[in-house]
N, C-alpha and C positions, 0 to 999 in steps of 0.2 A: 124107928125112923133114923136112928143114928147110923145103922148099917147102910141105909139108903144114901145118907149124906156122905159116908166114907166112899161108897161106890161112885157117887157123882164126882168126887174129887179125882179119883183114879181115871174116870172117863175123860174129864177135862184135861188132865195132864197128858194122857195119850193123844187126845184130839189136837190140842195146841201144839205139842211137840211134833206130831206126825205131819200136820199141815205146814208148820214152819220149815221142817226139813225137806218136805216135798217141794215147797216153793223155792227154797234155796237151790236144791239139786236140780229141779226142773228148769230154773232160770239158767244155770250153767249149761245144762244139756241143750236147752233151746238155742243158746248163743253158739255153741259148738256146732250144732247141726246146720247152721247157716253156711258153713263151709261147703264148698263145691267138691271137696275131696271125695273121691269115689269110695274109698274104704270107710270113711266116717259116715257117709250116706248109707252104705250097706249095713254097717253095724247098727245105725239108728233104725233102719227099717226092720231088721230082725228083732231088736230090743222092743220096739213099740208094738210090733205084731204079736209077740209072745205075751208081753205084759198086759196089753189091752184085750187080748183074747182069752186070758185065764181069769176066772173069778178070784176076787180078793181073798175069799175064804181058803181056797186051795193054796194060795201063796203063803198065807198065815200058817196052815198046817205043814207045808213043806219046810218052812223055816223053823217051826217049833219042833217038829218030830225029826227033821233031817238036818237042822242047823248045826247040831253038835258034830255030826260026821263031816259036814261041809267045812266047818271051821278047822276041825282037826286035820283034815286032808290038806287044806290050803296052807296052814302054818306048820305042818309036819310035826305036830306035838304028839307025844306018846300018851298023854292023859286027855280024856275027853273034856270038852268045854260045855258047861251047862248053859242052856238057852232058856231064859225065863219067858213066860207068856207075854209080859210087857215088852221085853226086848224083841221077841219075834213079831208081835203086833206092830210095834213102832217101825221096825225095819220093813215089814210088808207094806204098811201104809205109805212109807216114804218111797219105796221102789215103785209101787203101783201108780201113785198119784203124781210122782215126778214126771212120769211119761205123759200124763194128761196135761200137766202144766207146761212141759216142754213143747208139746204139740200146739197148745193154745198160744204161747208166746211166739213160736215159730211162725204161725199163721198171721199173728198181729204184725210182726216185722215185715213179712212179705206183703201185707196190705198197705204199708206206708208208701206214699208217693215217692218215686225215685228222686224227685226234686229235693227232698229233704237231705238225702245223702250227698247229692251234687252241691247243695248249698253249703254243707259242712266242709266239703273239699274245697269249694271256692273261698271260704273263709279261712282256710288253712288250719282247721281245728284238728288237734290230735285225735286218734281213735277213742281214747279214754274220755276226753272232753265232749266229743261228738255224741257218744253213747250216753254219757251222764246228763248232759244238758239239753240234748235235742231228741235223740231216738227213744231212750227209755221212758221219758215222761209221756210221749205219745203212745208208746206201746202199752204203758200202764193204763191209759185211758181206754184204749181199744180192748184190752184183755180183762179189764176189771169185772164186767158182768159175768164172764166165764169163770173167773177166779172165785167169785161169790158162790157160784153153783158148785164148784169143786169143794169149797169150804163147807158147804152144807152136806155134800155127799160124804166127805170124810167124817163128819160128825155122825152121820147115820151108819157108817161102816164100822165105827169103833166097837159097837157091841158084838161084832163077829169074833173079836178076840176072846170073849168070854167062853167060847167053845173050845179054846185052847187052855182054859183054866184060870183066866184072869178074873179076879174079884172086882169087876167093874159095877156100874150101876145096874145093868140088866141082870148080871149074875147074882148080885146081892138081893135084888128084888125077887128073883126066883127062889132064893134060899129063904127069905123072909116069908114069902107066900106059902111055901111048903111047911114052914114051922108054925105059922099062925092059922093056916087053912083059910086065908083071906087073899086069894090071888087077885081079885078085882081091885082091891085097895092099893096094893103095892105095884101092880103093873100099870094102873092109871097114874100113880105118882111118878113112875119112871117115864111114862109117855109125856106127862106134863113138863118134865124137865126138858125134853127135846123140843116140844112145841113152844115153850116159853123162850128157849134160847134161839130158835129159828125166828120167832116173832120179833125178838129184839134185834136180830141181825138185819132183817130186811129194811127197816127205817134208817138204820145207821148206814147201810150200804147205799141207800138212795141218796142220803146227804153227801156221802163221799163222791158218788157219781156226779151229783150236781156241781160239786167243787171242781172235779176234773174238767167238766164241760164249761165252767164259767168263763174262762179266757177265750174259748172257742166261740162262745155266744157273742162276746164283745166284738170279735173279728167280723162276724157275719152281720152285725147290725149297722 
């Protein structure tokens, strides 16, 4: 079971880092895509269409097996750059799910009443203060259920990186199952990890959502 524990640590590291980077990058992209600039809108449509249309596993394989050539070509280096399974998986999860986060936040901002922006302008708030104190808190409330779904999907997609050679929870469970000839025990143990983590996530997410809606409920009473 020590091997299973070590694999679980790798899975959590990849999952937390991947979701955090996807959230950060997706937030930036989501804000940028609010621009009415034709070029920005065209680039966003191409990016989102490609990323959302290609399976995550293919992106992982592309970055793992072709990442060295891509990086060498971009930086013009004479020596090849080694791409690790963890690095390829982390980059793939970030790129793929940043597009989903950006689309989610973009839609949340579009769904805000125009009066919110007009009120910020009437109060002469700077763009930074308006977004920090007025717009983003409301966007977070609207987008939170979707972000929870992305959180869980990223968790379930982390085992895909094992196909590129990462010794994560699923890969180590497979190795242990083959060595002991007890696949049922180790695959059930790996499944329980994901089930327990998801089960703990849902009540916590429900409490956070209630907290988001608490002020709104007071206004409606």
